[in-house]
N, C-alpha and C positions, 0 to 999 in steps of 0.2 A: 255663953256664946252669943254673938251679935246676930240679930235676925237678918241683917242684910249681908252678912259674910259667913256662910255655912262652912267655909274652909278655915276659919280663924284658929281652930284647935290644932291645925297642922302648920301654922305659920305662913299660910298662903292668903293672898288677897283674891277674893272672888271677883272675877270679871268675865265678860262674855262678848262674843262677836257673832253676828248673824244668828242670834238666838241660842247659841250653845256656850257652855262654860269653856274657858280656855286656860291653859297653863303654859308658861314659857319653858324652854329647854333647861334654863338655869333653875327654875322652880322644881322641875322633875329631879334634877341632880340633888338639890337641897332636900327635897322630900325623901329621897332614897337614903340619904345620910342620917336624917333626923327621925324618920318614921319608916323604917324598912318594911314593916308589916303592911304598910299601906300601898306598897308597890309590888306588882307581880310582873315578872318578865317572861316572855316567850321568845325563844330564839335569840337571846341577847338584847332584845329591844323591850322597852316598857310596853306592856300590852293592856294592863288593867290598873286602875287606881281605886282604892277603897277609902273614900273620904266620908262625906255625909251619907253617901250611897255608892254602890259600885259604878264605875265608869270604864268604858273602853276608850283607850287612847288612840286617836287618829292623827298620825303625823301628816303634815301638809307640806307639799313641795314648795320651795322658796319662801317659807315662813319660819320665823323663830319661835313659833308657838304651836301647840297641839290642841285640837278640839277634843272635848270630853263628851262622849255620847253615853247617856244612862244605859246601864246593863242590868235591868231588873232580874232578880233571881240568881245572879252571879254571886258566888262566895269565894273567899280566898282559898287557894290550895294550901294544904298543911305545910308544904315546903316554904311558901311565902311567909308563913307565920313564924318560921324558925323552929318548927316542931320536928 
């Protein structure tokens, strides 16, 4: 794995805005199809991503991307892992 792209194993490009990692809506869709265990939904919306570490997904009004906020101590629910 590249030191400058911790999301490489998931087929994502690591980028950030305003000091936080971000992912596009399209990347979320692709991630859910290729790595479903990395995506946890709550109420039909993506709530957490488990990439190099757990992240809370913050949707932004009028933006085509979401901010990722580190969520230390968060672990995937068994349902998200397909168990």
